[in-house]
C-alpha positions in Angstrom: 1.1 -20.4 17.4 3.0 -19.6 20.6 6.0 -17.3 20.5 8.5 -20.1 20.2 6.8 -21.7 17.2 6.2 -18.3 15.6 10.0 -17.5 15.9 10.8 -20.8 14.3 8.5 -19.8 11.4 10.2 -16.4 11.3 13.6 -18.1 11.0 12.3 -20.2 8.2 11.4 -17.0 6.4 14.6 -15.1 7.3 17.0 -18.0 6.5 16.1 -18.4 2.9 19.1 -17.5 0.7 17.4 -14.5 -0.7 16.5 -13.0 2.7 19.9 -13.8 4.2 21.4 -11.9 1.2 19.1 -9.0 1.8 20.0 -8.9 5.5 23.7 -8.8 4.6 23.2 -6.2 1.9 21.1 -4.1 4.3 23.5 -4.2 7.3 26.6 -3.6 5.1 25.0 -0.7 3.2 23.7 0.7 6.6 27.1 0.4 8.1 28.7 2.3 5.3 25.9 4.9 5.2 26.1 5.4 8.9 29.8 6.3 8.6 29.1 9.0 6.0 28.3 12.2 8.0 25.1 13.8 6.8 23.5 11.1 4.7 21.7 9.1 7.4 19.4 6.1 7.3 16.3 8.2 6.3 17.8 9.4 3.1 19.3 5.9 2.4 16.0 4.1 2.9 14.2 6.7 0.8 16.7 6.1 -2.0 16.1 2.3 -1.7 12.3 2.5 -2.0 12.4 2.1 -5.8 14.3 -1.2 -5.3 11.3 -2.5 -3.2 9.0 -2.4 -6.2 8.3 -5.9 -7.3 10.0 -7.4 -4.2 8.4 -9.6 -1.7 7.1 -7.3 1.1 8.9 -9.4 3.8 12.2 -9.1 1.9 11.7 -5.4 1.3 11.2 -4.7 5.0 14.1 -7.0 6.0 16.4 -5.0 3.6 15.3 -1.6 4.9 15.3 -2.7 8.5 18.9 -3.9 8.0 19.9 -0.5 6.6 18.3 1.2 9.6 19.9 -0.6 12.5 23.0 -1.0 10.4 23.3 2.7 10.1 22.8 3.2 13.8 25.4 0.5 14.4 28.0 2.0 12.0 27.4 5.7 12.8 29.8 5.5 15.7 32.8 5.1 13.4 33.0 8.6 12.1 31.9 9.9 15.5 34.9 8.4 17.1 37.5 8.8 14.4 36.5 12.3 13.1 34.2 13.8 15.7 31.7 14.0 12.8 28.6 11.9 13.7 27.4 9.7 10.8 23.9 9.8 12.1 22.2 12.1 14.7 21.8 9.3 17.2 25.6 9.0 17.5 26.2 12.6 18.5 26.5 11.6 22.2 29.1 9.0 21.3 31.5 11.8 20.2 31.6 13.3 23.7 33.9 10.5 24.9 34.6 8.5 21.7 36.6 11.3 20.0 38.7 12.0 23.1 39.6 8.3 23.3 40.7 8.4 19.7 42.9 11.5 20.4 44.5 9.5 23.2 45.4 6.7 20.7 42.6 4.4 21.8 40.4 4.7 18.8 40.4 0.9 18.3 39.2 0.4 21.9 36.5 3.0 21.5 35.3 1.3 18.2 35.3 -2.1 19.8 33.3 -0.8 22.8 30.8 0.8 20.5 30.4 -2.4 18.4 29.9 -4.7 21.4 27.5 -2.2 23.2 25.5 -1.8 19.9 25.3 -5.6 19.5 24.0 -6.0 23.1 21.5 -3.2 22.7 20.2 -4.4 19.4 19.9 -8.0 20.5 18.0 -7.0 23.6 15.6 -4.9 21.5 15.0 -7.8 19.2 14.1 -10.0 22.2 11.8 -7.2 23.5 10.2 -6.8 20.1 9.5 -10.6 20.0 7.9 -10.6 23.5 6.1 -7.2 23.5 4.9 -6.7 20.0 2.4 -9.7 19.8 0.8 -8.7 23.1 0.4 -5.1 22.0 -1.1 -6.3 18.7 -3.7 -8.4 20.5 -4.8 -5.3 22.4 -4.7 -3.1 19.3 -7.2 -5.4 17.5 -9.9 -3.9 19.8 -9.1 -0.4 18.4 -11.8 1.4 16.4 -11.7 4.6 14.3 -11.8 6.8 17.5 -8.8 5.1 19.1 -6.9 5.1 15.8 -7.4 8.8 15.3 -6.3 9.5 18.9 -3.2 7.2 18.5 -2.2 9.0 15.2 -2.7 12.3 16.9 -0.4 11.1 19.7 2.2 10.1 17.2 2.2 13.5 15.5 2.3 15.5 18.7 5.0 13.3 20.2 7.4 13.5 17.2 6.7 17.3 16.9 7.2 18.1 20.6 10.3 15.9 20.9 12.0 17.2 17.7 15.2 19.1 18.0 14.8 22.9 18.0 11.6 24.9 18.1 8.4 23.0 18.9 6.4 25.6 17.0 8.5 25.0 13.8 8.0 21.3 14.2 4.2 21.7 14.4 4.2 24.1 11.4 6.1 21.4 9.5 3.5 18.7 10.6 0.6 21.0 9.5 2.1 21.5 6.1 2.6 17.8 5.8 -1.1 17.2 6.5 -2.0 19.9 3.9 0.1 18.1 1.3 -1.5 14.8 2.1 -4.9 16.3 1.2 -3.8 17.1 -2.4 -5.9 15.1 -4.9 -9.4 14.0 -5.3 -11.3 13.3 -2.0 -12.3 9.6 -2.1 -15.6 10.2 -0.3 -16.9 13.3 -2.1 -15.0 13.3 -5.3 -14.0 16.9 -4.7 -10.7 18.2 -6.1 -8.5 19.6 -3.4 -5.4 21.8 -4.0 -5.0 20.3 -7.6 -5.2 23.7 -9.3 -6.9 21.9 -12.2 -3.8 19.9 -13.0 -4.7 16.3 -13.8 -1.2 15.2 -12.7 -2.2 16.0 -9.1 -5.6 14.2 -9.1 -4.0 11.1 -7.4 -2.0 13.3 -5.0 1.8 13.5 -4.7 3.7 10.2 -4.6 5.4 9.4 -1.2 8.7 8.5 -2.9 9.0 12.0 -4.5 8.5 13.8 -1.2 10.8 11.5 0.7 13.7 11.7 -1.8 13.2 15.5 -2.2 13.0 16.4 1.5 15.9 14.2 2.6 18.2 13.0 -0.2 18.0 15.9 -2.6 18.1 18.4 0.2 21.3 16.8 1.4 22.8 17.0 -2.0 21.8 20.7 -2.3 23.4 21.4 1.0 26.6 19.7 0.0 26.8 21.6 -3.2 26.0 25.0 -1.8 28.1 24.9 1.3 31.2 23.7 -0.6 32.9 22.6 2.6 36.3 21.0 2.3 36.3 17.3 2.9 36.5 16.3 6.6 38.1 13.0 5.7 41.9 13.2 6.1 44.2 10.3 6.4 45.1 9.7 10.1 47.2 7.5 12.2 46.5 3.8 13.1 43.3 3.3 15.1 45.2 1.0 17.6 44.2 -2.1 19.4 40.6 -3.3 19.7 41.3 -5.0 23.1 39.0 -4.3 26.1 40.4 -5.1 29.5 38.4 -7.1 32.2 38.1 -4.0 34.4 36.7 -2.0 31.6 34.2 -4.8 30.7 33.1 -4.9 34.3 32.6 -1.1 34.4 30.6 -1.2 31.2 28.4 -4.1 32.1 25.9 -2.3 34.3 25.4 0.8 32.1 25.0 -1.3 28.9 22.4 -3.5 30.6 20.5 -0.5 32.0 20.5 1.5 28.8 19.6 -1.4 26.6 16.4 -1.8 28.6 15.8 2.0 28.8 16.6 2.6 25.1 14.1 -0.1 24.0 11.2 1.5 25.9 12.2 5.0 24.7 12.1 3.6 21.1 8.6 2.1 21.7 7.3 5.7 22.3 6.2 7.2 19.0 8.4 10.1 18.1 11.1 9.6 20.7 13.7 7.7 18.6 17.3 6.7 19.0 18.7 10.3 19.2 16.8 11.1 22.3 17.5 7.7 23.9 21.3 8.2 23.4 21.3 11.6 25.0 19.2 10.5 27.9 21.4 7.5 28.4 24.6 9.5 28.4 23.4 12.2 30.8 21.8 9.6 33.1 25.0 7.6 33.4 27.0 10.8 33.9 24.7 11.9 36.7 24.9 8.6 38.7 28.6 8.1 38.0 31.2 8.2 40.9 33.5 10.2 38.6 31.2 12.5 36.5 34.1 14.8 35.8 35.8 12.0 33.7 32.9 12.2 31.2 33.9 14.1 28.1 37.5 13.1 28.6 37.5 9.6 27.3 35.3 7.6 29.7 34.4 4.1 28.3 30.9 4.3 29.8 30.4 7.5 27.8 30.7 5.4 24.6 29.0 2.3 25.8 25.8 3.8 27.3 24.6 5.9 24.3 25.6 3.1 21.8 23.6 0.5 23.6 20.6 2.9 24.0 20.4 4.1 20.4 20.6 0.6 19.0 17.9 -0.7 21.5 15.7 2.3 20.6 16.1 1.5 16.9 14.7 -2.0 17.5 12.0 -0.6 19.8 10.7 1.7 17.2 9.5 -1.3 15.2 7.0 -2.1 18.0 4.5 0.7 17.2 5.2 0.3 13.4 4.4 -3.4 13.2 1.6 -3.5 15.8 -0.1 -0.2 15.5 0.9 1.1 12.1 2.4 4.2 13.8 6.0 5.0 13.1 8.2 5.2 16.2 10.8 7.4 14.4 11.3 9.4 11.2 13.1 6.4 9.6 10.3 4.0 10.4 7.9 6.6 8.9 9.7 6.1 5.6 9.4 2.3 6.1 5.7 2.7 6.7 5.3 4.6 3.4 7.3 1.9 1.6 5.1 -0.9 3.0 2.0 1.0 1.9 3.5 1.3 -1.6 3.9 -2.5 -1.9 0.3 -3.0 -0.6 0.9 -4.0 3.0 -0.9 -2.1 5.9 1.1 -2.4 9.1 -1.1 -2.6 12.2 -2.8 -5.1 14.6 -3.9 -7.3 11.7 -0.4 -7.7 10.3 0.4 -10.5 12.7 -2.5 -12.5 11.3 -2.6 -11.4 7.7 1.2 -11.3 7.1 3.0 -13.4 9.7 5.9 -13.9 7.3 6.6 -10.2 7.4 6.0 -9.8 11.2 8.1 -12.8 12.4 10.5 -12.8 9.4 11.6 -9.2 10.2 12.1 -10.1 13.9 14.2 -13.2 13.1 16.2 -11.3 10.5 17.3 -8.8 13.3 18.9 -11.6 15.2 20.9 -12.6 12.1 21.6 -9.0 11.2 23.0 -8.1 14.6 25.4 -11.1 14.5 26.5 -10.0 10.9 27.1 -6.5 12.2 29.3 -7.6 15.0 31.3 -9.9 12.6 31.6 -7.0 10.1 32.5 -4.3 12.5 35.1 -5.8 14.7 37.6 -7.3 12.3 36.8 -5.0 9.3 36.8 -1.7 11.1 40.3 -0.6 9.9 39.2 -1.4 6.3 35.6 -0.1 6.4 36.9 3.2 7.8 38.7 3.9 4.5 35.2 4.5 2.9 35.2 7.8 4.8 37.7 9.1 2.2 35.2 8.8 -0.7 35.3 12.0 -2.8 32.4 14.3 -2.1 31.8 14.9 -5.8 31.3 11.1 -6.4 29.0 10.9 -3.4 26.8 13.8 -4.7 26.7 12.2 -8.2 25.6 8.8 -6.9 22.8 10.3 -4.8 21.5 12.5 -7.7 21.4 9.5 -10.0 19.5 7.3 -7.5 17.0 10.1 -6.9 16.3 10.9 -10.6 16.3 7.3 -11.8 14.3 6.1 -8.8 11.5 8.7 -9.3 11.3 8.5 -13.1 11.6 4.7 -13.1 8.4 4.4 -11.0 6.0 6.7 -12.9 7.9 7.6 -16.1 6.5 11.1 -15.5 8.6 14.2 -16.2 6.2 16.1 -13.9 7.3 14.0 -11.0 10.9 15.1 -11.6 9.8 18.7 -11.4 8.0 18.0 -8.1 11.1 16.2 -6.8 13.2 19.3 -7.5 10.5 21.5 -5.8 10.6 19.4 -2.7 14.4 19.3 -2.8 14.4 23.1 -2.6 11.7 23.0 0.1 13.8 20.5 2.1 16.9 22.7 1.8 14.9 25.8 2.8 13.6 23.9 5.9 17.2 23.1 6.9 18.2 26.7 6.6 15.3 27.9 8.6 15.6 25.0 11.1 12.3 23.4 10.3 12.5 19.6 11.0 11.6 17.3 8.1 10.5 14.3 10.2 7.2 15.8 11.4 6.4 16.7 7.8 6.9 13.2 6.4 5.1 11.6 9.3 2.2 14.0 8.9 2.0 13.3 5.2 1.9 9.5 5.8 -0.6 9.7 8.6 -2.7 12.5 7.2 -4.9 10.4 5.0 -5.5 7.7 7.7 -6.2 10.4 10.3 -8.8 12.0 8.1 -10.4 8.7 7.3 -10.5 7.6 11.0 -11.9 11.0 12.0 -14.7 10.8 9.5 -15.6 7.3 10.4 -15.7 8.1 14.1 -18.0 11.1 13.4 -20.2 8.9 11.2 -20.6 6.3 13.9 -21.3 8.9 16.6 -23.8 10.9 14.4 -21.3 13.8 14.3 -20.6 14.1 18.0 -17.1 15.1 18.9 -17.7 13.8 22.4 -17.0 10.3 21.1 -13.3 11.0 21.3 -13.4 11.6 25.1 -16.2 9.2 26.0 -14.2 6.1 25.0 -11.5 5.4 27.7 -8.7 4.4 25.4 -9.1 7.3 23.0 -9.5 9.8 25.9 -6.3 8.5 27.5 -4.4 8.8 24.3 -5.6 12.4 23.8 -4.6 13.3 27.3 -1.1 11.8 26.7 -1.0 13.7 23.4 -1.8 17.0 25.2 0.8 16.2 27.8 3.4 15.6 25.2 2.7 19.1 24.0 2.9 20.8 27.4 5.5 18.9 29.3 8.5 19.8 27.0 7.5 23.4 27.0 7.2 23.5 30.8 10.6 21.8 31.2 12.2 24.3 28.9 10.7 27.2 30.8 11.9 25.6 34.1 15.4 25.3 32.7 15.5 28.9 31.5 14.1 30.2 34.8 16.7 28.1 36.7 19.6 29.4 34.5 18.3 33.0 35.1 18.3 32.5 38.8 21.8 31.1 38.7 22.8 34.2 36.8 21.2 36.5 39.4 22.9 34.7 42.3 
C-alpha cells in the first residue's frame, strides 16, 4: 500500500467508535493531567498501564498516545495562569506566558498556546506519516550489531541530554541495566541477583518499577513536602482574541519551530523539554526586540508550544520504526506494548499495520479534539487546578496499589512497589534523573540479547561492531553525544569565567 491508501486504512481503524472514545478519553485525561503541576504524562501513562491489559494493542497505544500529547498540549494552562508548569516541556512557556497573564492577557496567552500547539502537533503527525515508513524500510536491514549500537545510542543520548549532572544520569542508566538482569538468564539458566527468592526468578515487572519511580515517588514528595496549595482563585482570564498583527508575528516562529521541534523529537533522548528551550532561545536570539522576551512577548509563548508538541509527535518515529523510545514517556509506552505482546520496530509496519497507521490517524483526530476542548472550555477546565491535594494523593495511591495487585495478585509486588517508590523519591532528592533508569531497564534485556547474538555471529570478535558501517556510525554518534554536551558546558563555564575576569 502507498501512503495515501495506508492512511485511509489507518482512519478506518481510528474512526471505530471504540477508538474515537479512547482518543477522546486520552486527550481529555492528558489535558487535565498536563495542568496539574508535578504529575506529568509519564506518571499518568504508568498508572494507565493496568487498563491496557486485555485491550486491543492498537486501542491501548491510541489511548496512551492521546494522554501524552494531550498532557503536552494542556501543560501550558498552569504555566500561564500560575507560573507552575504542568509538565517539564512547558517551563519555557512560563517565561512570557505568566507575564501576559499578569498583564490581564491570560486568555490571549492560552489561545496562542492552544493554536501553536495544534499547528505543531499536526505538522508532527504529517512528518510521522511521511518519515516513519521510510525509516522502517531502512531499519529492516538492521542486524544484531546495528540494534545493539542503536540501543547504545538511545541510552547515551537520553543520559547525556538529561537535566542536571551527566554522571548521575549514567549512574541511573547503569542501575537500570542491573535491575533488568534480575531473574533467570534465558540462555544459560543461571540465577542472577535473585538471592534465592523464587518471586524474582522472572525478574521485576515493568509496571511495578514505572509506578514506583514516577507515581509513588510523586505522592511521597507531595506528602513529605507538605506545601500549601498553589491553586488560589484568581481573576478572569480575559479575552481569547488574537489580533491580525499578532498572528502575523507568530506565523514565522510557529512554522520554524514546528519543523525544528519534530526533528528534535525524532532524536532518541532529546524530547519535548529540550525542543521547547531551544525554540525559545533561538527565537529570542534572532528577534528584532530580544529585550521584550520575558515581559509578555507572544512569540515567547508560541515558539516553545509549537516546538514541544511537534517534538512529542516526533518521538513516535523511533518508537514505532526502531523500537527505541524518543523520550521518557515513549519508553513507558514501549514497556506497555511489550506487556501486551507487541514488539515495536521495523517489522511493526508489516506485522501490525493497524497499530502503526491507526495511531498516526488517531493523532489527526486527537489534535482537532484538543483544539476544540481547549479554546472554548479553557475557563472551565482551569477550575480543575483547584482540586484538593489530599484527594489527588489518595487517587494516585489507589491507582498504584490496585493496578499492581490487580495484575499479579502478589503481595510481594506491593512491597517491591513501595521499595521503588522510596528509591524514586531518593533519586529526586539527590537529583538523579529517573528517565535513564526506566529506559535502561526496558532496553537492557534487548541490548544484552543483541550483544550476544552479534558476538555469536562473529565468533566472539568485538571488531564486528566497528566493521559494519551502520553500527560504526551509530557508535561514533553515541560517543559524540557523550562528549559534546560536556565540551559545551566546559566552554560556557570558561566563557563566564573570562567575563568575570574582564
